[in-house]
C-alpha positions in Angstrom: 7.2 -0.1 -7.9 10.4 1.4 -9.3 13.4 1.3 -6.9 14.4 4.8 -7.9 12.5 7.7 -9.6 14.3 10.4 -11.6 13.0 13.5 -13.3 15.0 15.6 -15.7 14.8 19.4 -16.1 16.9 21.3 -18.5 19.0 19.9 -21.4 21.5 17.1 -20.9 25.1 17.0 -21.9 26.2 15.5 -25.2 27.8 12.5 -23.6 24.6 11.8 -21.7 22.6 12.0 -24.8 25.0 9.7 -26.7 24.9 7.1 -23.9 21.1 7.2 -23.9 21.0 6.5 -27.6 23.4 3.6 -27.1 21.1 2.3 -24.3 18.1 2.3 -26.8 20.2 0.2 -29.2 21.4 -2.1 -26.6 18.0 -2.9 -25.2 16.4 -3.2 -28.7 13.8 -0.5 -27.8 11.2 0.0 -30.5 11.2 3.6 -31.6 9.1 4.6 -34.7 5.7 3.0 -35.2 5.3 0.9 -38.4 3.4 2.6 -41.2 0.4 0.2 -40.8 0.1 1.2 -37.2 0.2 4.9 -37.9 -2.3 4.5 -40.8 -4.7 2.6 -38.5 -4.4 5.2 -35.7 -5.1 8.0 -38.1 -8.2 6.2 -39.3 -9.4 5.4 -35.8 -9.1 9.1 -34.8 -11.6 10.0 -37.5 -14.1 7.2 -36.5 -13.8 6.4 -32.8 -16.5 4.2 -31.2 -18.2 6.8 -29.1 -20.5 5.9 -26.2 -24.2 6.9 -26.0 -24.0 8.1 -22.4 -23.1 11.8 -22.1 -21.3 12.9 -19.0 -19.7 16.0 -20.3 -21.6 18.1 -17.7 -19.4 16.9 -15.0 -16.5 19.4 -14.5 -13.6 16.9 -14.5 -10.0 17.9 -13.9 -6.7 16.0 -14.3 -3.6 16.0 -12.1 -0.3 15.1 -13.9 3.2 16.5 -14.2 3.2 19.9 -16.0 4.6 18.6 -19.3 2.5 15.4 -19.6 0.1 15.2 -22.5 -0.8 11.4 -22.3 -3.6 12.0 -19.7 -5.2 8.6 -18.6 -7.4 9.9 -15.7 -9.7 12.7 -14.8 -11.7 13.1 -11.6 -14.6 15.0 -10.1 -15.2 14.7 -6.4 -18.5 15.7 -4.5 -20.2 15.3 -1.2 -23.2 13.1 -0.8 -26.4 14.2 1.1 -25.7 11.4 3.7 -22.3 12.8 4.7 -20.3 10.5 2.4 -18.5 11.3 -0.9 -19.0 10.5 -4.6 -15.9 9.9 -6.7 -16.3 10.1 -10.5 -13.1 8.8 -12.1 -12.8 8.9 -15.9 -10.2 6.5 -17.5 -9.2 6.9 -21.1 -11.1 4.5 -23.3 -8.3 3.1 -25.5 -10.6 0.3 -26.8 -12.7 3.0 -28.5 -9.8 3.4 -30.9 -8.0 0.0 -30.9 -9.5 -2.8 -32.9 -8.7 -6.3 -31.4 -6.3 -8.2 -33.6 -5.5 -5.0 -35.6 -2.1 -3.4 -36.2 -2.3 -1.0 -33.1 -3.3 -3.9 -30.9 -0.4 -6.1 -32.1 2.1 -3.4 -31.7 0.8 -2.6 -28.2 1.4 -6.3 -27.3 4.9 -5.9 -28.6 5.6 -2.7 -26.6 3.5 -3.5 -23.4 4.4 -0.4 -21.5 5.4 3.2 -22.3 9.1 3.6 -21.6 10.4 6.7 -20.0 13.9 7.7 -20.9 15.5 10.9 -19.5 15.4 12.6 -22.9 12.0 11.4 -24.1 9.6 8.6 -24.0 8.8 5.6 -26.2 5.0 5.4 -26.1 2.7 2.3 -26.0 0.4 3.8 -28.6 1.0 6.4 -31.4 1.0 9.9 -30.2 -2.1 10.8 -32.3 -3.9 8.6 -29.8 -1.9 8.7 -26.6 -1.3 12.5 -26.7 -4.3 13.4 -28.8 -7.6 11.8 -29.5 -7.6 9.3 -26.6 -5.9 11.6 -24.0 -8.2 13.4 -21.6 -7.0 16.8 -22.6 -8.9 19.8 -21.2 -11.8 21.3 -23.3 -12.1 18.2 -25.5 -14.9 15.6 -25.4 -13.4 12.1 -25.0 -14.7 8.5 -24.7 -13.9 7.1 -21.3 -14.6 4.4 -18.8 -16.5 6.4 -16.1 -16.2 5.0 -12.7 -18.7 6.2 -10.0 -17.6 5.1 -6.5 -19.7 6.1 -3.5 -17.9 6.3 -0.1 -19.4 6.7 3.4 -18.3 9.4 5.8 -15.2 7.3 6.8 -14.1 6.9 3.2 -15.3 3.2 2.9 -16.6 2.1 -0.4 -20.4 1.4 -0.4 -21.2 1.3 -4.1 -19.4 1.0 -7.4 -20.4 1.5 -11.1 -18.5 1.7 -14.3 -19.8 2.4 -17.8 -18.7 3.9 -21.1 -19.3 7.7 -21.3 -18.4 10.8 -23.1 -16.5 13.2 -20.7 -14.8 16.5 -20.9 -12.0 17.7 -18.6 -12.2 21.4 -17.6 -8.7 21.8 -16.2 -5.2 20.3 -16.4 -3.5 20.7 -13.0 -0.1 19.6 -11.7 0.7 18.5 -8.2 2.4 21.7 -7.0 -0.5 23.8 -8.1 -3.0 21.4 -6.5 -1.1 21.5 -3.3 -0.9 25.4 -3.2 -4.6 25.8 -4.0 -5.6 23.3 -1.2 -3.2 24.7 1.3 -4.1 28.4 0.7 -7.8 27.6 0.7 -8.4 28.8 -2.9 -9.4 25.3 -4.2 -13.0 24.8 -5.1 -14.8 22.0 -3.4 -14.3 19.3 -6.1 -10.5 19.8 -5.8 -10.5 20.6 -2.0 -12.2 17.2 -1.3 -9.1 15.5 -2.7 -7.4 16.2 0.6 -10.5 15.0 2.7 -11.0 11.8 0.7 -7.2 11.2 0.4 -6.7 11.4 4.1 -9.6 9.1 4.8 -8.3 6.5 2.4 -4.8 6.8 3.8 -6.3 6.1 7.3 -8.0 3.1 5.9 -4.9 1.9 4.3 -3.1 2.1 7.7 -6.0 0.3 9.3 -5.7 -2.7 6.9 -1.9 -2.8 7.0 -1.3 -1.4 3.6 1.7 0.9 2.7 2.5 3.6 0.2 6.2 4.5 -0.1 7.0 8.2 -0.3 10.4 7.6 -2.0 12.2 10.9 -2.8 12.8 11.5 -6.5 16.2 12.2 -8.0 16.0 15.3 -10.0 18.6 16.9 -12.4 18.7 20.6 -12.0 20.5 22.9 -14.5 22.0 26.2 -13.2 24.5 28.3 -15.0 25.2 25.7 -17.6 26.1 23.1 -14.9 24.1 20.2 -13.6 23.4 19.0 -10.1 21.4 16.0 -8.7 19.0 16.8 -5.9 16.2 14.9 -4.1 12.6 16.0 -4.3 10.2 14.7 -1.6 6.7 13.9 -2.8 3.9 16.3 -1.9 0.9 15.2 0.2 -1.2 15.8 -3.0 0.9 13.1 -4.8 -0.3 10.6 -2.1 -3.9 11.8 -2.1 -4.1 11.5 -5.9 -2.6 8.0 -5.7 -5.3 7.0 -3.2 -8.0 7.7 -5.8 -6.2 5.4 -8.3 -5.8 2.7 -5.5 -9.4 3.0 -4.6 -10.5 2.3 -8.3 -8.0 -0.6 -8.6 -9.4 -2.2 -5.5 -13.0 -1.7 -6.7 -12.1 -3.2 -10.1 -10.6 -6.3 -8.4 -13.8 -6.8 -6.4 -15.9 -6.5 -9.6 -13.7 -9.2 -11.3 -13.6 -11.6 -8.4 -17.4 -11.4 -8.0 -17.8 -12.1 -11.8 -15.3 -14.9 -11.7 -13.0 -13.7 -14.5 -10.2 -11.3 -14.1 -6.5 -10.3 -13.8 -5.1 -9.2 -10.4 -2.0 -7.4 -9.6 -0.4 -9.5 -6.9 2.6 -9.2 -4.5 3.8 -11.8 -2.0 4.4 -10.9 1.6 8.1 -10.0 2.3 9.9 -12.8 4.0 10.8 -12.4 7.7 14.5 -12.4 6.9 14.2 -9.4 4.6 12.2 -7.4 7.2 14.8 -8.3 9.9 17.5 -7.0 7.6 15.6 -3.8 7.0 15.2 -3.4 10.7 18.9 -3.5 11.2 19.3 -0.8 8.5 16.8 1.3 10.3 18.7 1.0 13.6 22.0 1.9 12.0 20.5 4.9 10.2 18.8 6.2 13.4 15.2 5.6 12.2 13.2 4.7 15.2 11.5 1.3 14.9 10.2 0.0 18.2 9.7 -3.8 18.3 5.9 -3.4 18.7 5.7 -1.2 15.6 4.9 -2.8 12.2 7.0 -2.3 9.1 4.1 -0.4 7.4 3.8 1.9 10.4 7.5 2.8 10.5 7.5 3.5 6.8 4.5 5.9 7.2 6.3 7.7 9.9 9.5 8.3 7.9 10.3 11.8 6.7 11.5 11.8 3.0 13.1 15.2 3.5 15.5 13.8 6.2 18.6 12.3 4.5 18.7 9.3 6.8 15.0 8.6 6.4 15.3 9.0 2.6 18.1 6.4 2.6 15.9 4.1 4.6 12.9 4.6 2.2 15.1 3.8 -0.7 16.0 0.5 0.9 12.3 -0.2 1.8 11.5 -0.7 -1.9 13.4 -4.0 -1.8 10.5 -5.5 0.1 8.1 -4.7 -2.8 9.9 -6.8 -5.4 8.1 -9.9 -6.9 4.9 -8.3 -8.0 3.1 -9.9 -10.9 -0.3 -10.7 -12.4 -2.7 -13.5 -11.6 -5.3 -14.5 -14.1 -8.5 -16.5 -13.2 -11.3 -17.5 -15.6 -13.2 -20.2 -14.0 -14.7 -18.4 -10.9 -11.9 -19.7 -8.7 -9.7 -16.9 -7.4 -6.2 -18.3 -6.5 -5.0 -18.0 -3.0 -3.3 -15.8 -2.0 -4.3 -13.2 -4.5 -3.7 -10.0 -2.6 -1.2 -7.3 -3.2 0.9 -7.1 0.1 1.6 -3.4 -0.2 -2.1 -2.6 -0.8 -3.1 -5.3 1.8 -6.2 -6.2 -0.3 -7.1 -7.6 -3.8 -6.1 -5.0 -6.4 -5.7 -4.6 -10.1 -4.1 -2.2 -12.6 -6.9 -0.4 -14.5 -6.3 3.3 -14.5 -3.4 3.9 -17.0 -4.5 2.2 -20.3 -2.6 4.8 -22.5 0.6 3.6 -20.9 0.1 0.1 -19.7 -1.3 -2.8 -21.8 -3.0 -4.8 -19.1 -5.3 -1.9 -18.0 -7.3 -1.9 -21.3 -8.3 -5.6 -20.5 -9.0 -4.9 -16.8 -11.3 -2.1 -17.8 -13.2 -4.2 -20.3 -13.7 -7.0 -17.7 -15.2 -4.5 -15.2 -17.5 -2.9 -17.7 -18.9 -6.4 -18.6 -19.1 -7.3 -14.9 -21.3 -4.3 -14.0 -23.5 -4.8 -17.1 -23.9 -8.5 -16.3 -22.4 -9.5 -19.6 -19.8 -12.1 -20.4 -16.4 -10.6 -21.1 -15.6 -10.0 -24.9 -14.0 -13.0 -26.5 -11.0 -11.0 -27.5 -10.4 -10.2 -23.8 -10.8 -13.8 -22.6 -8.5 -15.0 -25.4 -5.7 -12.6 -24.4 -5.8 -13.2 -20.6 -3.6 -16.3 -20.3 -0.6 -14.7 -22.0 -0.9 -11.3 -20.2 1.1 -12.1 -17.1 4.1 -13.2 -19.1 3.8 -10.3 -21.5 3.6 -7.8 -18.7 6.6 -9.4 -16.9 8.7 -9.1 -20.1 7.6 -5.5 -20.5 8.4 -4.8 -16.8 11.9 -6.2 -17.1 12.6 -3.9 -20.1 11.1 -0.9 -18.3 13.1 -1.6 -15.2 16.3 -1.9 -17.2 15.6 1.5 -18.9 15.0 3.1 -15.5 18.0 1.5 -13.8 20.5 2.1 -16.7 19.1 5.6 -17.4 19.8 6.7 -13.8 23.2 5.1 -13.8 24.0 7.0 -17.1 22.9 10.4 -15.7 24.9 9.9 -12.4 28.0 9.0 -14.4 27.6 12.0 -16.7 27.3 14.4 -13.8 30.1 12.9 -11.8 32.6 12.2 -14.6 34.7 15.3 -13.7 34.8 14.5 -10.0 36.8 11.2 -9.9 38.9 11.1 -6.8 36.7 13.3 -4.6 35.5 12.2 -1.2 31.8 12.2 -0.3 29.7 11.5 2.8 27.4 8.5 2.3 25.2 5.9 4.0 25.6 2.3 3.3 22.1 0.9 2.4 22.9 -2.5 1.0 25.7 -5.1 1.5 25.9 -8.3 -0.6 25.7 -11.3 1.7 28.3 -13.3 -0.1 30.6 -10.3 -0.8 30.3 -8.2 2.3 32.9 -5.6 1.0 30.5 -4.9 -1.9 27.3 -3.0 -1.6 25.3 0.2 -2.3 25.8 3.7 -0.9 23.3 6.6 -0.7 24.7 10.1 -1.0 22.7 13.1 0.1 24.8 15.6 -1.9 24.9 15.0 -4.8 21.7 12.9 -4.8 23.3 9.6 -5.9 22.7 5.9 -5.2 25.6 3.8 -6.5 27.8 0.7 -6.0 30.7 0.6 -3.6 33.5 -2.0 -3.7 37.3 -2.2 -3.2 37.5 -2.3 0.5 39.1 -5.1 2.6 36.6 -5.2 5.4 32.9 -5.7 5.7 30.8 -2.7 4.8 28.8 -1.3 7.8 25.2 -1.7 6.7 23.2 1.3 7.6 26.1 3.4 8.8 27.7 6.7 7.6 30.9 6.2 5.6 33.4 8.5 3.8 33.6 7.2 0.1 35.9 8.1 -2.8 34.6 8.3 -6.4 36.7 5.8 -8.3 34.8 5.6 -11.6 32.2 7.6 -13.5 31.8 6.7 -17.2 28.4 7.5 -18.8 29.5 5.3 -21.8 29.4 2.3 -19.6 26.6 3.7 -17.3 28.8 3.0 -14.2 29.5 5.0 -11.1 31.7 3.3 -8.6 32.8 4.3 -5.1 35.4 2.8 -2.7 35.8 3.4 1.0 37.9 6.5 1.6 
């Protein structure tokens, strides 16, 4: 999970754009696709491997940011006669267009993940696929891996199926519109059920000790030719939508473990020392954390619209570091193989347009349900996938981290010397005068150093901006 999220609205300043171009060069980011990849993609669009099963009668809808065109998932939700629920979840079938060992496949293994810069993205697959023929755009028939997951009245999973199918989305929705329709009662049942199922799944998450972090996004807002950084707290609909993806990832993990071959997304439990340190930050920030309350429960109770709670949630992401992938092929699932934040076995399988591993997880699940052996091209690729994904994640994290730093520097470069109110959210153990501060206005998370005394972890502090250079992607504060 990213430590910080950022979303850009409006055009960026010239220094910011120049710094972002330099970052692409520094990180050796692949830009244009080779001609062979583009040619293969164009040919694949004309002759996709279409499934025989037709599910275009189901009125699917997608939920994504308003400007997104690489749509991986579409859903349809319904009640069952016994009081439970049926979740139909369609996932873009990238394998319908990608030939194993071909040019697109090789390039995807080189890229691993779609990279999101503030001024555009570097896609995993050519746009003719990821934003065209493979994307679950409304009104268009598309090949998909169609999940059917039945839940009981409490939201517990009672049956799972996945098969290839032809689907058609009816509507492209965004989170704000979904939230409004549900809140004002105008949502039709397939959409209104997102709240019912989402809340049930959130309750089950709490029951098993799982956690979903509602970390506020940093957003650049343009007004009167000037720019400001603000925080945007996630909507409840964000969380309900995420629960459908989590549900599918847990169902996929169960299918793979039962079949004896798979790749899981794993995360070790946070060490006691890290939790104790976070507890001290909560106390200093005024976030209530009674001794009998678990880490997961206190995070669920945090209000992302409260500046102190927002600072706490930013720091909570440190406990989710260390995630990776675990492969098994001999029927023996390594122990432990759970994802600590999910508090269960889990895998990535719902974003194949943007993440390499999901295509392989989807193939394993289709084979498991059919009672077939996994395709040989899948089995051959599995051993290398964890390292490939780790390399891609390091690059994506660097893009995210450096991009945010560049934006913060660009927006603050005229304010050097000004004093701001901040909370100290991190202090280096070996250098206690160096750490990280969280500003509420502007919405900035940055390094602090230059003092002579130990920084007060979790406490309010007046800080002075001492450096802000988008060319070096650095913002630096000092105690005022």
